[in-house]
N, C-alpha and C positions, 0 to 999 in steps of 0.2 A: 274432225267436223268443226266448221266455223260457225259464227253466230247466225249468219244469214241462212245456212243450211238448217240449223235448229229451228229457226223461225218458220221456214218453209214447211218443215215436217209438222209443226204445230198447226199451221194453216191447212195442210192436206188432211190431217186427222179431223179438224173441225168440219171441213167440207164433207168428208166421208160420213161423219156422224149426222150432219144435216141431211144428206141424201137418204140415209137409212131412216131417219125420222119422218121425212116426207113421203117415203115409199111404203111405210108400214100401214097396215089396215087400221082404220079408225077415222075420227073426225079430222085429224091433222093431215090425212093423206092428200098429197098434191103432187101428181106425177110430173107436172110441168116444172115445179120448183126442184123436184128431185133430179130431173134431167139437167137443169141449169147448174145445180150443185155438182153433179158428176162432171159436167163440162169444165167448170172452174177447177175442180180437183185435178183433172187431167192436165190442164194448163199449168197448174202449180207443180205437178209431178215432172213435166217437161222442163220447167224452170229449175227445179231441184237437180235434175240429171245434168243440166248444163253447168250449174254451180259446182256440183260434185266433181265433174270432169276437170274443171278449172282448178279446183282445190287440190285434187290428186296430182295433176300435172305440175303444179307449183311445188307440192311436197316432194315429188319425185326428183325435182331439180336440185334439192338440198341434200348433200351427202349425209348418209346415216351410218356412222361408223359402227354403232352397236348392231344394226341389222346386218351389215357386211360381215362383221365378225361371226355372228351367229350362223349366217349362210355359209361361210367358209368352213365352219366346223361340221355343219349338217349336210353339206352338199347343196347344189343349186335348188333342188326341189324339196329338200328336207325341211327347211325352215318354213317355206310356204305351206307345205303339207301340215306342219305342226300348227301353224296359225289357223288354217281351215278347220282342223280337227278340234282345236281349242275353242274356236268361235262357235262351231256347231254344238259342242258340249255346253257352252255358256247359254245358248238359246234354249237348250233342252233342260236346263236347270241342274247340270252336273249331277245327274242321277246315278252315275256309276259309283261303285265302291272300290277301295283298294283291295285287290285280290289277296287273300291270305291274311288281311289285317282288318277284319270287320269292326273291331273296336275303335279304330281310328276314323274310318269312314271318309267320305268325301272323294272328290275326283283328284287323282294324282296329276299334277301339272307336268306336261311333257318336258323332257330334258332341254330341248331347244328353247322353250319358253323360259325355263328356269335360268338358262344361260343369259338370255336377254335381260331378265329381271335383275340378275346379279350385276350385269354391266350398267344398267340404269341406276342401280343402288350406288355404284362407285362413282357415278358422274356428278354426284352432289356431295356436300361435306360429310365424309365418312371416315371413321377411325380404323376401319378394318384393315387398311393397308399398312397401318402402323404397328399392329399387334401380330403375333404369330397366328397362323391359320392352318386348320386341318379339316378335312372332310371325313366324317365317320359314318359307317353303315350300321352301327349298333347304337343302342340308347345309352350305354354306360360302359365304363372301363377305366383303365389306368395305364400310364406309360412312364418310362424313365427318361429323364433328360439331363444333360450336363450343364451345370451353371457356369456362367462366365466369371472367372476370378483371376486375381493376380497370382503370379508364380514367383518364387524366391530364387530359383536357379540352383545350380550345384555348388557344393562347398569344396574348398581345397582339402586334399587328403594326402598326408605324408606317406612315405614308404612303409608299408605294413600297417598303416593306420586304419581305424575303423570308419567305414563309410556311413555317414549319417543319413537318416531318412529325409526325403524331400516331400514337399507338398504334393498330394495326389489330387486328381480332378474331383470336384465336388458334384455329386449327383443329387437330383431331386426326384420325387415321385409325385406325379400329377394325376389326380383322379378327376374324371369328367362324368357328368350326368346330364344328358340331353333333356331339356324341358320344352314344353309346348307353349307357344305364344299365339294369340289369336285376336281377331277383330272383325268388324263387318263394315261394308260400304253399301250404299244404295245408288242405283242408276235408274234413269227413266227408261221405260220400255221402248221409246223411240230409238235409243242408242242400240238396242238389240236388233233393230231393223237396218242399222247402218252397215257399212262394209265390214268384212271380216277383220281387216287390218285396223280399222278405227276402234272396233269393239274390243279387240285384244289389247290395243294400245292403252285404252282407258283402264282396263283391269291391271295390266302390267305396271303402269305408272303408279297406281294405288298400292299394289303389292310392294314395289320397289321403295317408294317413299316411306311406308310404314316399316318395312324390313330394315331400312337404313337407320331410322330413328331408334328402333328397338335395339339394334346392335350397338349403336352409340351409347344408349342408356346402360346396357349391360357392361360394356367396357368401362365406362366411368364409374359405375357402381362397384365393379371389381377392384379398380384402382383405389377407390375410397375405402374399401374394406381394410386396407392396411392401417388406417388411422381410427378404426373403431374397436371398442372393447377395452377391457381393463389392461393396463400396461402398454397400450398402443403408443407409438411415437407421436409427437406433436407436428403439426404442419409448420412450415417455415414462413417467416414474414419477409416479403420482398418489397423493399422500398426504392430500389433503383438498380441500375445495371451491375453495380458491384455485387449485389446479393445474387443475381443470376450467375455471374461468373464464379462466385464462391460455391454455389451448388454444383456447377459443372466441373470446376477444377478440383475441388476438395471432397465434397460429399459423394459425387459420382465417380470422380477420378478418371484415369485413362481407361479403366475397364469399360465404362459406359459413355463417357463424354463424346468420343468420335462418332458415335451412332445415335446421339440423343436428338430429341425434337422437343420444342416447346408447344404445348397445347393450351389454348385459352379461349375466351369468348369474345364477343364484339367489344365489350368494355375493355378487355385486356388488349385487344388489337389497338384500340384508340390510345391506351396508355403506352404501349410499345412504340406506337407511331410517333410519339412526342419525344422519345429519347434521342439525345444527340451526343456525339463524341466531343473531345476537347476542342476541336476546331469548329464546332457548331454545326456539323453535318449530321443529318438524320441517319440512324444506324439500321433502321428497318428498311430493307430493300427488296425489290422484286427480282426473281430469277431472269436474267437476260433472255434465256430460251423460252421461259414461260412466266410472264409478269404476274400471273395469278398465284405463283408459288413464292411465298414470302420467306425471307431468311434474315436473321439478326446478325449483323456483321460489325464487330468492334475489335479491332486489333487482330489478335490470334484467334478470337472467338467468332465462329460462324455456325449458326444453328438454324435449321429449318423451323418455321413457325406454321402451325396448323390452327385454324380458327373454327370453332363450333358456334353456331348462332346462340344468342342469349337464351332463346326459348329452350334449347337443348342442354345448355350449360349455364344456368342462371347465376348471377352475382349474388353472393350471400349478404343480406342486409347488415349482418353483425360483423362478419369477418372480412368482407371485401371481395375482390375479383379473384376467381380461382385460376391457378396456373399449375400445369403438370410439366415437369422437366425430366427427361430421361429417355432410355431406350425401351420403348414399349413392346418391342418384339421379344425382349428378354423378360419383360414385366408380366405380360398376360398372353393367354392363348385363347383363340376363338375356335370353337368346335361347331362345324356346320353339318347338319344332317342332310342338307340339300333335298329335303322332301317336303315340298309345298303341296298343300291340298286345299280344296275349295268346294263349298257347297252353295247352293242358291235356292231362293224361295220367292215366289210372287204372292204369297198369302201370309207371310210372317208378320207378327206384330212386335215391334221393338219400341218400348217406351210409348211415346205419343204417336209414333209412326205406324200406320197400317198400310202395308205394301199393296194389299188387294184394293183398298179404297182409293189409294193415291196412284194406282197404275205404275207401281215401281217394282223393281227386282232387288232383293237383298242378297249380297254375296258375303259369305263368311270365309275368311282366309285363315289358314293355320300354317305356321312354320315351326321348326324344331332346332334348337341351338343351345349352346352353353358357353360361358366365358369363365376361365379359371386363372387365379393368380399364380404366376410361375416363380418370379424372383422379386421379392419386395425391396431388394437393395438396388434394383435397376432404375428406380425413379424416385422422385420427390414431389410431393404436392405442397404448394404454398398459396398464400393469398396476398394480393396487393391491397393494402389497407386504404380506406377512403381518406382524402386530405382532411386534416383537422379543421374544424370551423374557425373562422376568423376570431382572433382575440384569445385563443387558447395557447 
């Protein structure tokens, strides 16, 4: 829905209220004014339908990969049916409960809609494609995984000599415990009167944005846990390209360097973007196939760079700009319950907001997930210190 359509809906509602006021019994009753208001309302409705048709025609001309992907999975009618069902449930207040799980409550978001939300979540800066990922149907459990490590190879053995033991694969035990994360949004009731597609799009976009930020926060908090507590290692100081190379070549080594990524924030991007090689060429480059994909290229070192906005990965006023370097798929694992649920209320009071008085609907969304640390040797966290003040 564009700005003009919202404005027309507001004017239609105002004329409808005016007509009701003029037609009600009492001193203010004026049938002539009521008829005039109804006529103006109908004219506005016709104008709205024209604007809506133009808006939807324009939107239909723009390829929507996310919708195409969802439709291909669900069948031509599957996604459309899911949208219609979800929109109807939204208008009715998501009054259904999850069958068999009354303690969780809420309306279970259809799988086709969940698929679209996940796609939307991945279209913006997300760390989930960098870490290991698994879908779980239960709330907790544990699993065994093999750690990536160096091997020493076989030893020479003489005739009749004793064969020495060689290094065996190292395994880790990973426990996961799905947690619930929730929040709420408000929308005007005019949006409920909009098309099924637009109503569902508003809710999906909200779910996707908050889901993405929540997942990013969990991943970063899990990586930070390596450096917390008594006896924890210290973060490294990164003053230039040589320090980055040292982390990759020595600290991480060939076990993790080939699959490593650099993760930093907007400030870190600015710092990396100023680095030059010995010939004065900038070493942060875009991928020729996708200019939005960045990589640091210096001699034999080429590493992808992922940027998280400052608001999601803030610069530390004391330590400097945060930087994570390593193979995050070996470092952490994200467990997704893929069970989104939602409730709605048009009479809820949240803080200073009264949904009933302000003609709003409040939606409370819930998702369930967990992130666990797999191998703390697979990555390093460092800080780029601030330049020293002049005179020091």
